[in-house]
N, C-alpha and C positions, 0 to 999 in steps of 0.2 A: 742536837746542838752540842757543840764542844767549844772549849776555849782554845784560841791560838795565841802563841807568843809573838809579839811584834818587836823586833830588835832594831834599835837606832844606832847607826855607826857614823863616825865622822873622821875627817882628816883635816888637820889645821896647818899643815906645812907641806909643800910639794916635795921637800927632801925626805918625807916619810914614805914615798912611793917605793915599793919593793917590786920592781918590774919582772915580768916573765919575758923570755926571749920571743922575738917575732916568730910567727908561724908561717912558714913558707907557703905561699899560695893564698893566704888570707888577705883579702883586699878590703879595707874599711874606708868607706866614702862618706863625706859630708853631703847632706841633702841641701844643696843651695836653693833649689826650687821646692817650696813646701807643697806637699800633696797630702791632704788630710786622709784620702782613701788609702794611701800607702801606710800611713801610721796606724790607721784603724785595722788594716790587714795584719800588720806586724804585731800589733797588740794582741789580736785574736790568735794568730798562729803561734807566737812565742809563749803567750800567757795561758793558753788552754790547759796544758798539763799541770799548771800551778794555781788554778782557780782564780785567774785574773778576771774579775767580773764587774769591778766598780764602774767601768766605762761602757759596758756592753749595752746599756739601755739609753745611751746618749744618742741624740738625733744627729743627722748629718751636719746641720747648722752648728750644733755644739762642738762637733769634731773640728769643723772649719775654724771656729773661733779659737779653740784650744791650740790648734796647729799654727795658726797665723800669729800667735803671740810672738813678738820679735825677740823675746827672752828665751824661747824654746828652741833647742837645737837638736837635730836628729842626724845620726850616722847609721849606715847600714853596712854590715859585713857580708862579703861574698866569698865563696870558695868554689873555684872552678865554675864560675857563672851562677851558682846556686846561692840563694839567700841563706846565710849561716847564722845571722843574728842581727840585733840592732840595739841602740841605746839612745835615750833622750836625756838631755841635760837642760835644766832650767835655771837661768840666772835670777837671783832674788835681790831685792833692794838693799839688803844689808851686807852684800859681799858674799853671801852664801851661794853655792851652786848645788842644786839637788839632782841626784841621779833619779829621775822620775821613773824610768823603765830601763832595764838592762837584762838581756837574755839571749840565749841561743835558740835556734829552731830545733825541733826534736831530733832531726837527723844528725845534728852536730854536737849534741850533748855527750860529754864523756870522751871527746876526741882530742882533748888538750888545747882547745882554742879559747876557753873562757878566761884563763889567766892572762894571756896576751891581750885579748880584747879589753879586759878590765884595765890593764896597764895603759893601753892606748887611750881608753876613755878618761882615765885620771889625768893623763897628759893634756887632753883636750879641755877638761874642766879647769885645770890650773892655768891654761893659756887664755881663758876668757878674761876680759878686762876686770880688774878690781876684785878678783877672787881672793877671799880670806879664809874660806872654809868650804869643804866639799862634804856632803852628807847624803845618806840614804836610809831607807828602812827596808827590812826584809822580814820574813816571818816563817813560821814552822810549816807553812804550805809550800814554800819555795823548794827548789832542788836541795837535797840533803847536804850538798857541798857548797852551796851559795855563801853562807855566812863565813865558812872557813876560807873560801877564796877571797872574800872582801878583806878579812883580817890578815890573810897572808900577803895581800898587796899593800897593807899599811893602814887600813881603816881600824879605828878603835871603837869598841862597843861602849856606848855611854848611857843607854837607857833601855829598859824592857817594859812593855805594857802588855796587858792581856785584853783580847777582844773576843766577844762571842762570835761563833761562826756556825753556819749550818752545812759547811763543806764536809 
């Protein structure tokens, strides 16, 4: 068992976005039709290298309930027809929008797509009605460049917590 650091980051103004240029051929689509099995697949596929395990024990009914929340929004990124990554944004009652999940599939990590996908995701978060703050948490189990990418796009680190982990 070891401790992991959990980093909390936020952005309080859309003017703080430091965008990366569009990646030619990367097509990011909003999932207008909610499919819990797709989100479950993406969570497993993208999250496996980073020990995303908190939702693995959930039942299909729990996944359906989670995905059918009208405040949860999913986008999937495709490159040449292949799934390159995805992100989920959740609107919260106080004007916050949380990046619940964000990541690339293993084949596309390190190909220069994460910065643009994050820039796009931030634009989508700020476009949601009544957004006052966008936030997320990441940790030391995430890709080594994840926190730096978030900060390079304009997020500010505001808190660190430690959690025990058996990963």
